[in-house]
N, C-alpha and C positions, 0 to 999 in steps of 0.2 A: 756381103761380107767376104773379105779375102780369107782363104784358109791359112791363117797364121795364129799361132798361140805363143804367149810369153809365160814361161813357167818360172816362178819366183819362190825361193826359200827365204822368207823374211828373217831378219835378226830379231832381237827383242830388247826391251829397255830394262836396265837394272833399276833398283829402287831409287837411285839418284836421278833417274830420267835419261841417262846417257845410253845410247845404243851400243850393243856389244859388237865390236868390229875386230877382224883378225881372228887368230886362233887363241883360245884359252882352254883351261882344263875342263870347262863346263859347256863347251859347244855341244850341241845335240846333233841328231841325225841329219844327214844330207841326202834327201830322197830324190834329188834332181835326176840322177841317172835312171832310177826306177820309173818315174813318171815320164821322162823324156823318151825312154825306150818303148813306152806304150803308145806314143803318138803315131797315128797312121803315116805311112810313107808319103802320101800325097799332101800332107800338111807341112808348111814351113814352121820353124820353131826357133825361139831364142830362149836362153836360160839365164838365171841370175841367182847366185848364192850370196845374199847380202852381207854375210860375215866378211866376205872378201871383195865384193864388188858393190857398185852403186846401182840402184834401180833406175832404169831408163823410163821415165814417165812420158817421154816423147815417142815411145814405140808405136809402130804402125800396126801392131797386132791388135785384132779386135777382141780376142779372148785372153783374159788374164787368169792364170791358174796359180793360186797361192797355196803353198804346202804348209799349212798351219797345224802343228801337232798338239798344241795344248798350252804349253808354257808361254807361247808367243801370241796368244789370242788378242790381247788388247792392242798391241802394236800392229799386228796384222790387220786389225780392223781399221787402223789409221791409213794403212796402205790401200786397203780396199776402198775406203771412202774417197781417197784422192782419184783412184782409177774410175770409180763410178761418176765422179764429178766430170771426168774427161770423156764420159760417154762409152766406157768399155763394159763388156760383159765380164763379170767377176765370179769365179768359181773357187771354192775352197776344196782342195783335194786331199785324199788319203787321211781324212780326219777321223780320230778315234773317239774323242770325248763327246758323247752326244749331248751332254748338258750344255755345251757351248753353242749349240744351235741357236739358243735364245739370244746369244750375244752376236752371232755371226749373221743371222738371217737379215738383220737390218742393213748390213753392208754388202751383201752378196746376192747374186742371182740364183746360186745353187750351192749345195754342200754335198760332197761325195764322201760317204763312209766306206771304209775298207780299202783294198788295193786293186784298182781296176787293171785288168790285163788289156791286151791290144783290142780285143773284141768290145769290151766294155767302154774303153776310151773312145773308140770310134762311135759308139752309140751316143755318148755324151756330146761329143763334138758335132755330130750330125744334128742332134737335137738343138744345140746352140746355133748352128748354121741356119737351120730352117725354122727358127722361132718357136720351138716346142720344148724348151729346156724345163726340166722338172725342178722343183724346189729342193728335193732330196733324192739322192741315189744311194741305195744300200747294196753294196757289192760285198762278196766274200773276199777271198784272197786268191789272186791268180798271179803267181810270180814266175811261172815257167815260160819266160821269154827273155831274150837278151837285153840287159840294161844298157843304157847309152852312156858309157864312160867318156866318150869324146867331149861331153859337156864340161869335163873337169880339166881339160888339157892345159888351159892357160891359168890355172889357179894353183898357187903353192900352198900346200897344207901338210902337216906333219905325218898324216896317214890318210888313206882312202878307205871309205867304208864299203863293206861287202855284205851280202845277205845269204844265209843258208836256208832260212825258213822264217816262219812267223808263229806267234803264240807261245805258250809255255805249258808243260805238262803239270806244273804246280798251279795252285789256285789260292794265292795268299790274299788276305782280306784288305791289305793296304795298297795293292798293286793295280795300276790302271790296265795293264795287260790282262790280268785276271778278270777285271770288270768287263772286258770286251770278249775274250776268248774262252773264259770259264773252264780252264784246265785243258783246252784242246790246242793242237798245234799242227802245222803242215810243213813238210820239208820240200825244198826245190830239187829238181833233177840235178844230180851231181855234175853232169856234163855242162849244164848251164853255168854252175858256179865255177868250174874249172876254166871255162872259156873266159869268164869275166876276170878271174884272178890273173890270167895271162895278160889281159889288157891292162889291169891295174899295175902289174909288175913293170910295165913300160913307162908308167907315170910316176911310180913311187915304190920304194923298197919296203915300205911299211903299210900294213892293212889292219883294219879292225872290223870284226863282224858285228853288225848292228843288232843281231838277234837278242831277244830278251833272255834266251837260254840256249847255248849251243849244245848242251847235254840233254836235250829232249830225247834223242834217240842215239844210244851209244854205238850201235852197229853202223848207222848212217855216218856218224862222226868219224869213226875209224876208217870207213871206206873212203870218205872225202879226204882225210889226212893222207892216206896211202896214195891217192890219186895226185894230190899236191906234190908229194915226194917223187912219185914216178915221173911226173911231167917236169920235174926240176924247175919249178916256178921261181924259187929263190927269193921269197919274201919272208919277212918276219911279221908276225901278226898276234893279235889278242882277241879276246871275246868274253862275254859274260857266261858264267856257268854256276851251277849249284854245288855246294860243298861236298856232296856225295861223290863227285867225280874223283875225290881223293881216295876212294876205295878201288878205283879202276886202273890198275897199273898198266894194263894193255893199252887202254885209251890214252893215258898220260904219255906213254912212250911214243905212240903214234903222233900225238900232238907235238911233242918236242921235235921229232924227226922232220915234221912238215914245216917247222918254223915258228910254232907257237912259243912265245916267250913271256906272256902274262895272261892270267885269268882274273876276271873281275867277279868276286864272290859276294853275294848278298847275305852277309852274316846277319845284318839288321840289329840283332841284340844278343847278348850272352845270357839272357834270362830264360829259364825253362817256361815260366809262367807267361812271359811275353810272347814267346814263340807259339805256345798253345793258343793264346788269345787271338792270334792273327792267322791261324790255320797253316802254320809253317812247321812241317813235321820233321825237324832235324834235332839232333841232340847236341847242345852246346858243349857238353863235356868232351865231345869228340873233335871239336873245332881245331884245337892245337895239333892233335895227331894227324888229322886229315890235311891241314895246311902244310905240315912238315912233309907229308907224302908228296904233295904237289911240288913243293920246293925241291925235293930230292930228285925229281925228274928234270931239274933245270928250268922250271917255270915259276916266275914270280907271282905273288898273290896280291892283288888290290882288294881292299875290303870295303863294302858299303855298311855303314852303321847309322841307325836312326835313334832319336831320343824323344821321349815323351809318352812311351807306352805305359800302360796302367801299373806295371810293376817297377817302373823307374823311380828313383829318388835321388837325393843329392850325392849319394855314394856311387851311383851307377857310372858316372863319368870317369872317376879314378879307376874303377874296376875295368872299364873298357880300355882305358889307356894302358894299363898293365897287360891286358890281353894283346893289344896291338904290338907292344914291345916284345912280349914273350913269344908270340906267334910269328914274329918277324914279317909283319905286313909291310909290303913295299910301298903301297900308296893307300893311306886311310882316307876314305871319302865319307865325310861326316855331315849329317843333316838332322835338323829338327823334323819330327814327323809332320807331314803335310797331309791332312785329310782331304783328298781330292774328290769332288763330286763324281759319282759313278762307282766308287769303291765301297766295300762293306764297312770299312772303318768310318768313312764319312757318314753313312746311313746310321751306324750305331751311335756315333757322337751326336748326331742331329737328334736322334730319338731321346738321348739322355740330356738334351738341352745343354751340351757342353761346347758347342761351336761359338766362335766369336764373330762369325758372319752368318746371317740367318738363312740365306738361300744362294742359289747358283749365281744370280745376277750380282749380288753383293760380293761373292767370292771373286768374280771377274773384276769388279771395280776396285776391290782391295788390292788386286794384282800381286798376291803372294808368290806366284810363280815367276815373277820378274827376278826374284832373288834366287840365284843358284850359286852356291848351295843355299838350301832353305835354312835360315837362321832365326826366324821368328816363330813364335808359338801362337797359332790361331785357334786354340781350343783350351779347355781347362783340364790340365793333368790331374790325376788322382792324388799322388803322393809328393808333389812338389809344386810350388807356385810357377806360373808362367814366367814371371820375372826372373826367378832363381834358375829355372831351366835354361833360359836364354843366357844368363850370366855364366853358368857352369859350362854350357856349350862353348861359349867364346873362350873361356879359360882352356878348355881341352884343345880347341883349334889353335890357340897360341902355342901350346906344347908341341902339337903336331907340325907346326910350321917353323920351328927353330932350325936354323941352318945345320947345326951338328946332328940333329935327329934326322933331317932330310938326307944328309950325306950318308949316314949309317944305314938308313933304309934303302938307299939307292944302289949300294955296292953289289956288284954282280961279277961273275967270272969273265964276262965280256965287257971291255971298256966302253964300246959303243952303246951297249945296253945300259950300262951304269949312267952314262951321260943322258940317255933318253929318259930313264927313270927319274933322274934328278930334275930334269926340266919339267917333267910331269908333276913332281912334288913341289917345284917352285911355284906352280900355279896356285897351290894351297896358300903359300905365303902372300901372294898378291891378293887373294880373296880375303885373307885375315885382315890385311891392312884396310880394305874397304869396309869390312864389318866393324872393325875397331873405330874407324872414323865416325861411324854412326852411334855406336854404343859408348864411346869414350874408353878410357883406360879401365881395365879390370884387374 
């Protein structure tokens, strides 16, 4: 076998069966630079991000590495089946959701959990080369090597993803990251991140950190921001953080100076009871105050919200809408709660016999993750019917996707930022139209 690997980030199919192509608001992580950077120097490699490119099924590479992260499982299995038919060795890499092993084993020769560094990647490729490939590799996280951003040179995208670290210091019941990392996290060497941001700045003036939480370590974050500023990298960027960053004026000032213009905050719910039930230890009474503090530093706030928690009822949607308006949330990201296997929410609902799919296989076959945003209810809520929950959710999405509301939310002191925020909001409008076509008028 020739030493050549083909690394593919598959797209996924929406509920209508169409593949997602190009950029939209709900594209997920592009881990091609990470995995490509880990490939040994004596191996040839080709890459493909299927959102923007077509898969080359005529590749002469003997090893196919598919970066299947979870939401794209069923379509990725289609891709794997075709490459297996062509006699290729198929490996699923950087996979997190262990429940999906049951789905992927049939279509692959091996599944890699975790993030293999250069040493681990060499081990896997050597095993494949010499016919001793294991069915499963369990690696931790080794991200202290330079990622290969040259793989993105010919792809036009609105921003390029970077990575500070992995994991999250929080341990929320609904979260897949918590199911894997259990409240732990690891940060990369700042020199590695700075070197990569310099490369990114040559390709795009916008970047987004793909971390689950950039506020895991405030001291680290401030040091990184000051290095970005000192090196005059000149990018605008955003990332996910927890709302308590609003208490940290020093860090917020460093963020803005380094080019941060938007933070994605997981509010999830404005109910005390709901937050307590999912092990999220924040006070919703402080949400507006902390959001205002973030905005006062020139940083916009995008907010994640989920519906279907045990304290939610028909009035929850209007209350959430009032909060979104009062808190001046730039980009509201709305979802019906999806109980993903591997999370404590899934285990709890399964134990209470409230799931609409009986096991992990049925979960995959139902393909709820094809729908992003998640707009269907796959469990039995306590204080509202599933049908009414979906109806109220769609009504809220309609309000959020009205042109006047989107313009109002997108306004910023910077014209270019306002345009960027409006385009991000416009993605919501396109998603609403797709959902409306299935549900009909509400």
